[in-house]
N, C-alpha and C positions, 0 to 999 in steps of 0.2 A: 786518367783513372789507373788508382792502384790495384795492382794485379787482385783477382779474386775477389775485389771488397764488392758490397752493397751499399755499404757507404764510409765513410770516413771515420764516425765514431758512431755506432747505431748498434740498438740493445739486440735487437734480434741480427747480429754480426755470425755468419757461418765460419767460425774460426779454423787458423790453419789450413786456408787454401792452397798454400803454397808446398804441397807436399811433392807437386811436380817438379821442384826443383833438385830433387836428390839423384833424378835419375842420371844414369851416366850409358855408354856405348856397353861398356863390357866390365868383365869382371880385372880386379887390379893385380898385377903378376906378384910375387913375394918381395921383388928386388927392389920394388918401385918406390923411392922416394915419397918421405911425408907428403912436401910440400907438390907433388906429382898425382898424389894418390885421388882416387875417386872414387866415389862408390858405386858396387855394380848393382847391374841390374838383371835379373835375374829371367830369362826366357828363352824358350826353345826357337823362336820365330824372330828372323832378319826382319821380317813384312812389321812385327808388333814394335821392334828398335825403332824402325823409321817412322812410325804412327808417333811413337811417342815424343822423336823429338819434333815432328811437325807440330803435336799438342803442345810441348813445351814453347815453341817458339808464340804460337797463336795466344797461349794463355798469358805467359811473363811478359814477352817483349812487344806482341802488339795489343794484349788486353782483348782479343777476342773470344770472350769465354764461350760463347754458345757452339761457336766451331770447335773448339779444343773439346770441349764437352762430346759433341758428335764421334772426333776421332776418337777417343778414349774408348768409348763404347764400343765403336767398329773394332780395336785393339784386342777388347775382353772380348768380343764373338772368336775372332780366331785364337786366343789362349787363355782360356776360362779359368785355369789355375795359377795366372801372372799376378799373384798378391799383391805385388806393389802398384799394378794399373788399378786394381781395385781400391788400394786406400788414395790413388792419384785422382781417382773420379769421384769417391767420396768427398775428399778436401776440395772439389771444382762443381760439382754440381749445383745447381741453383734448384734443385726439388729438395727440400725436409725429407722426405719418405727417402729416396733414391742415395741421401748422405750416408742414411741411417743402414740402410741394406747395404749400401756398399762398404762400410766401416766394419760390420758384421760379415764381408767375404773374405775381407782383407786378413780379417783377425783368422779366420777358420783356413786359410788356405796358406797361410805363413810356414807353413813348415814343406812347402816347394820354393822357399825363396833364401837367398844366404843368411849367413849371420846377421851381418851387417843391416840388410834389409827387414829382417825379424827387428832387430833391436830400432828399425825407426817405425816400424808398424807396431809397436809394444808402446813406443813413446806416445805416439800418436792416440793410442785406445789409453792410454792412461789419463792423457789430457781431457779426452773425452768422457771419461769415467770421474771427471774431476779430481785424481787424486795424482797432485801438481808436483809433491816432492817425488815421487819415482818419474816423473816425466821429467824434470827438470834435471836428475840424476843422468836421464837418458839420453838426454838434450848434448848435456855435458860431454858423456861421452861420445856420442858422435860428432859433435864438434872438435873435440881433442883428436880424434883419429883423422879428419879430414877438414882442417883448419883453413885450407885454401881452394877446397872445391866450392867452386859457385853456387852450385844447387844446395848445397851445408849450408855455406854463408849466407843464401837467401832464407833458406828455412829458419836459420837460426837468429836472424835480424825481425824476419817478419814473425815469428812467433813470441819475441820478446817484445816487441812491437804491440800487438794484440794484447798483453801483459801490461802495457806501457810501461814497462821498462826501457824507456828511452835513451839514456845513459849508456847503457848494457849493447842496447841494439846497433847502438851508431860503434861502438868499440868492436864489435863483431866486425863490421863492414870496412872499419878503417884498418883494423890491425891483417885484413886480408891483402889487403894490397891489388884487388880484384874491381873493375869497374863495365863489368858486361851490361850492354843496355837495362835490363829487366832487374838488375840492383841497383842503377842508379836510381831508377825510378822510385822503388819502394825506401828506398834509403832518402831520399828527397822526401817523400812524405812523413818518415821518421825527424830530420830534421825538423822539418817545418812543423811537427804535432810539439815540439820541445822550443819552439818558438825562434829557433836557428835562421832565419829565412835566407839569410844573404849565401849560406852555404847551400841551404834547398836551391837556390835559383841558378848558381853556381854550378851544382849536377842536373836542373831542368835544361839550362845550356845546353851540356854536353850531350843530354839524351834525345834531344829535338835533333841538334848536327848528328847524331848516329843515326837519327832515323825520320829523315826530312820527309819523305812519303808517307809517314803513317799518321793516322788522325791522335794514337792517343798522347805522343808526348806534347802536343801542344792543348791537348784536355787534361793532362796531368798539371802541367803550367796554368792552366788556366785556374784548375781548384785551388793550388798553391796561393797561387795569387788572391783569390778570393779569401782564402786563410788571413792573408797579411790586409786586406781590407782596399788590396785596391781594383775595385769592382768592374771599372771601366776596361781596363788593361785584361781583365779574365774574360768579360764578353769578348772582348776583340779574341782571343785565344780559341775559345769555343766554338767561336764562327770561324777560324782558319780550321780548325779541326774536321768541321762540319763540310768546308770547303772540299779538302780532300777525301771524305767519304761521309757523302749525307745519309749514312743511313747508323752512322756512328751516334745511338740515338743519347746515352750517356751526355754527351755536351748540348743535346737540344734542352735535356734536363737540368743539365748545369746553368743553361742561361735562365732558365727558369728559378734556381733555386739563388743565384745572384739579384735577381732582381725581388725577390721576396727580401734578401737581407739588406737592399736597399732602400726597403721600405716600398715600395712599388709593386702593393700586393693585386692588385687588378691584372697587372702587365705580366706578372707572375705567372697567374691560373691562365693568362691567356697562351704563353708559352708551355706551361704543363699541359693544356688542352689540345694544342699543336703534338707534342710528344705520343698522348694515348690515341691521338685518331689515328699518326702517320705509322707507327709501331707498334709491332704485336710483342710486348715482352713477357718474359721468363715470372714465375709468379711473386718472387721476393724482390726482385728489381720493380713490376708494376705495385708490390704492396708498399716500397721504399718512398715511391715519389709519388704515390696517393697519401702517404702521412703526409711528406714534403708540403703537398697542396692543401691538407688539410690544418696544417700549422699556417699556412696565410690568413685564415679565418680568425686564429689565436691572434696572430700580430694587429688585426684590427677591432680586436677584442669582440669579435660579433661570436658569441658562446654556442650559439645556438645553429649557426650555419656548422661550426667547428664538430659540435655533436654530433649532427648527421652525416659529417664526411667520415667522422671515427668511429662512430656507431655501423657504417655500412662495410669498413676496412676490418671490424672483429668479428661482423657478421661472415663477412667472403673469407677471411681465414679460417673461422671453425667449420665452415662447409668444407674447407678442404683439408681439414685435419692438420692444421700447421700449429701448433699451442702456443708455438713462443712469439709469431705476429699478431695474434691475436692477443695473447697477454699484455703486449706491448701495447697494443692498439688502446685497451681499456686503462692501461698505469698512466697513458700519454691523458689520456681524457681527462682523469682525474686530477690529472695536475692543475688546470686552469678553472675548475669548479670553483664558484663563490660560496657555496654550501657543502661543510664538512662534511654532513651526512651523506649528499651523494657523493662525495671523494671516495668517503670509506665503502660507499657499496658498490662503487665500479673499481678500488683497487680488491674487493672481494673476488670482483669477476674475475680480473686477471688474476689474482691467484690460485682460482679455481679453475682456471684455463691451465696453468702450470704445473698443475696438480695431474692432469690427464695425461701431459708427457707425451703429446702424439709428435710422433716426428719430429723431435729434440733429443738434443745427446745430452747427458747429464750435469756436463758442465754448462752449456746455455742456460738450461733449467735453474740450475745454483744462482748464476749472475743474475737471469732475471727477477728471480725470487729474491735479491738482495735489494735491487732496485726498486721493486714492489713495497718491502717492509722499512726504505729508508724514505719512501713517500709517505707512508703512513706514519713513521715519526715526525715528519714536516706535518700534516697537518694537526699531529696529535701535541706539538708544539704552538703551534699557532693559536689553537682553540684552547691551549690549556689545560687539557685534557693529560693529567698527570701519570694515572694507573697505565693509560694505553702507551703513553712516551715509557716509562719505565719498563714494560714487559714487552715492550716492539723491539727496543735498543738494545735487551739482552740478549733477545732471541739473533738481532743482528751481529752483537760481540760472539756468542758463541759461533755464528758463522765463520766470520773471519778469523776466530781463532785456531779452526778446525780446517782451513782451503788452502792456506798460504795463496790465494789469489787476490791478485792484486786490483782486479776491478770490483770483487766482494770488500776487499779491505778499506777501498776510496769509497764506498759505498756506505761502509760502518763510520768510518771517519768522519764524513760529510752531514750524517745524523747525529753523532754524538757531538760535535763541533756546534750544531745547529742548538742541543738541546742546553749545552754547558754556556754557549752565547745568551739566552734568552735566560738562564742564571745569573747573569751576569759575572758569568767566572771569565775574564776575557783572554788571561795567559792561559788556562787549562786549553781554554776555544781554541786559540790559535795553532796550538802543538798539534791538535788534529785538522783543523782545516787547512792547513801548508799542505797534508798527504790528499787533499783531494781538488786542485787546485786546475783541474778539466773543467768543473762545474761551474758555471754561473753562480747558482745559489751559494754554495762555499763560497767561491771570490767576493760576491757582494759583501758576505759576513765579515770575512778574513779583512776586507779594508777598513771597515769600521773595526773590529776589533785593534788593529793595529793602532789605530786614532787612538783609542779607550787606554790602549796602555802606552800613549805617549810616542811611538813611533813613527814620526809621521815620514820617514822615507821612505820607510815599508808601504804604508798607505798608500803613498804616491804611486807608487811602484805596482801596487797590487789594484788601485783606481785605472791606470792604463791599462795593465792585461784585463779587466774588465770591457773595459772600454771598447777596447779593439777585438774580441771573443767575435768571431762569426763563423760559426757552423751553424748550419741550418736545423737546430733542433728547436723540441719547443721549451727545453730549460732557457737557452737563450732566447727566444721569442719574450717567456715572460718577463725576463729581469734585463738583457741590455737596451732595447732601444727605448726605456724611458729613461734607464739609468744612463745611456750617450746622449740623449736631448738634454739633459740638466748637465751632464758634463760639461757639454759643450756651450752652455748658456753661464756668459758671464754674471747674470742676474742669479744664478741660483744658488743655493747654499754652497756656501767655499769649503773648502777639504775634502770631505770624500760627497759633497753634491746629494745628500739626502738619501746616502746609504739609508738602509734599514732591513731590518728582519720581514717586513711584509713583502711578498712580491708585487706585482703591480695592481692589485685586487685584493679587496679586504676579504677575508670570510666572515661569514655571520651565520649564525646559527638555524 
């Protein structure tokens, strides 16, 4: 499992958990060289310093996030004015209310911190407020001052990865000359997200060797193997993690996720049930895997059962005042609805939940809203509603122009590409769809657009990427299994094997 993650690529992502990586044991003397420079930690308590180091080890290297959170809470009881501690807890917490509350405390107590720490706190505050240009400026400033500090390197790598800026994230790591266990783990994921699996596996081998008695190296290796489509090997590594620590619950749910991607939904639900009965989970993790379990019904085409599961998730999130998970449940529920009126009604519920903004950062609200608008465009395109298509796409375009947010940009480009594709403007569609290659819907259209324009080599490459797309998301469930089945069948349509604008079901009025 990647440090600080609720999933590999999930909408209710709690961004920037990795602030823990910025902490060091003391203030840097003025004569320290740039290569040796570390970011200072301002606290009057040596016990707090010790606790921070313990939390760091638990959170990054061992990925024992709940234990790290408890250690940080203890540190803040000792030193309530420890601004970086509040920032750290904000980014590590699995409680949305605590995330918001601790971020506010970090900003309020920043006068007790050093200038460098204030720069970091303001960077993350800007990021959470969705002021990304100032955030990027401050990130670059911190990285230029501490280019070889492992905490700074990790934070920059992590933040850029969350923004899907994979090439830049990799460059930060490769230029640092560092290879601590936590850095190896997270950078291995970055390589995997950019489909550089051999480099990812090489780092995973080092990570396992560095921490042979810890479960997370095996768990991370399993997830990356799963991303690469090596399902049997993934299950072996998940079971190896559980053999080391039977309470490492992400591996139990990883097994369930893997069976779901393999097409065995009954076995997947059995494995999810084992996990839910055995482990007491933090709210965000419980919702994450309840969502994955709900998706098993989507894969089976049992939309009534999927409706009941997603409804329960949305109701629970609403009762817990968690606007983003609630909105995301409604959005995902809308995506597989055969009737557009029902899909639009569910997307309206998603938008209403995000407008409440309970226990959610501004950045998360805007990113979720972009995904909701993208889904509205897809419904409008499929049903030929040109008025809704134009108005919704225009709103999404304005968000993209004003945000400098790669996640929002991708949502806009995916929607714009779908609109242009539906109008048979394939060359123009390609320019947009190439900016959204982490989404199966866009990959599906991009493959056919290449074919329509005579670029068979790019069409083949994109088709292979889609057939080997192995994220346990509702988008993957709606596109990839049917596409893969046809792709692997020699009697199926040649070239693109039946790529079309429609998902795996027709919408009817």
